C-alpha positions as CSV (number, residue, x, y, z in Angstrom):
1,M,0.0,0.0,0.0
2,D,1.4,3.4,-0.9
3,K,1.8,6.1,1.7
4,L,-1.1,8.2,0.4
5,K,-3.5,5.3,0.3
6,K,-2.4,4.3,3.8
7,F,-3.0,7.8,5.1
8,E,-6.4,8.0,3.4
9,L,-7.4,4.7,5.1
10,M,-6.1,6.0,8.5
11,A,-8.1,9.2,8.1
12,K,-11.2,7.1,7.2
13,I,-10.7,5.1,10.4
14,V,-10.4,8.4,12.4
15,R,-13.7,9.6,11.0
16,E,-15.4,6.2,11.8
17,L,-14.0,6.3,15.3
18,E,-15.4,9.8,15.7
19,D,-18.8,8.6,14.6
20,V,-18.7,5.8,17.1
21,R,-17.7,8.3,19.8
22,K,-20.6,10.5,19.0
23,S,-23.0,7.5,18.9
24,Q,-21.8,6.4,22.3
25,Q,-22.3,9.9,23.7
26,A,-25.9,9.9,22.3
27,V,-26.5,6.5,24.0
28,L,-25.3,7.9,27.3
29,E,-27.6,10.9,27.0
30,K,-30.6,8.7,26.2
31,I,-29.9,6.4,29.2
32,G,-29.6,9.5,31.4
33,K,-33.0,10.7,30.1
34,I,-34.6,7.3,30.8
35,E,-33.2,7.4,34.3
36,V,-34.6,10.9,34.9
37,D,-38.0,10.0,33.5
38,N,-38.0,6.9,35.6
39,I,-37.6,9.0,38.8
40,E,-41.2,10.0,38.3
41,L,-42.4,6.5,37.1
42,G,-40.5,4.5,39.7
43,D,-40.1,1.3,37.7
44,K,-37.9,-1.0,39.7
45,L,-36.4,-2.9,36.7
46,I,-35.3,0.3,35.1
47,E,-34.0,1.6,38.4
48,S,-32.0,-1.5,39.0
49,K,-30.6,-2.1,35.5
50,M,-29.9,1.3,33.9
51,P,-27.1,2.4,36.2
52,E,-25.1,-0.7,35.4
53,I,-25.8,-0.3,31.6
54,Y,-24.8,3.4,31.9
55,G,-21.6,2.5,33.6
56,R,-20.6,-0.1,31.0
57,T,-21.5,2.3,28.2
58,A,-19.5,5.1,29.8
59,E,-16.5,2.7,30.1
60,N,-16.8,1.8,26.4
61,A,-17.2,5.5,25.5
62,E,-14.0,6.3,27.4
63,A,-12.1,3.5,25.7
64,I,-13.3,4.7,22.3
65,R,-12.3,8.3,23.1
66,Q,-8.8,7.1,24.1
67,I,-8.4,5.0,20.9
68,L,-9.6,7.9,18.8
69,E,-7.1,10.3,20.4
70,D,-4.2,7.9,20.1
71,F,-5.0,6.9,16.5
72,Q,-5.5,10.6,15.5
73,Q,-2.1,11.4,16.8
74,K,-0.6,8.4,15.0
75,T,-2.4,9.5,11.8
76,D,-1.1,13.1,12.2
77,D,2.4,11.8,12.8
78,F,2.3,9.6,9.8
79,A,1.1,12.5,7.7
80,G,4.0,14.7,8.9
81,N,6.6,12.0,8.6
82,N,5.6,11.1,5.1
83,N,4.9,14.6,3.7
84,I,1.3,13.7,2.8
85,D,0.4,17.2,1.8
86,K,3.1,17.1,-0.9
87,L,2.0,13.7,-2.0
88,K,-1.6,15.0,-2.4
89,E,-0.4,17.9,-4.4
90,Q,1.6,15.6,-6.7
91,Q,-1.5,13.3,-7.1
92,E,-3.6,16.3,-8.1
93,I,-1.0,17.4,-10.7
94,N,-0.8,13.8,-12.0
95,N,-4.6,13.7,-12.3
96,L,-4.7,16.9,-14.4
97,K,-2.3,15.4,-17.0
């Protein structure tokens, strides 16, 4: 795999991880809303199970956030070390020919 293709794949993974991070955040918000709504309702099943689900989801969200940060840094380092901007410029020039 050439360097530009590798960078593009890495950037795609960063975008996908960001989507997963946002989805996890939305799930946490929905769980929180269910817990708040249940304060008025008082359903024992929801009361007993949702905190555990929230905790596991929060742990997963944190793990995804950490992977995203680390992989974003790896992608940025790869771009800098391999002069990706210059490779993109050259590719654009080659495509015009």
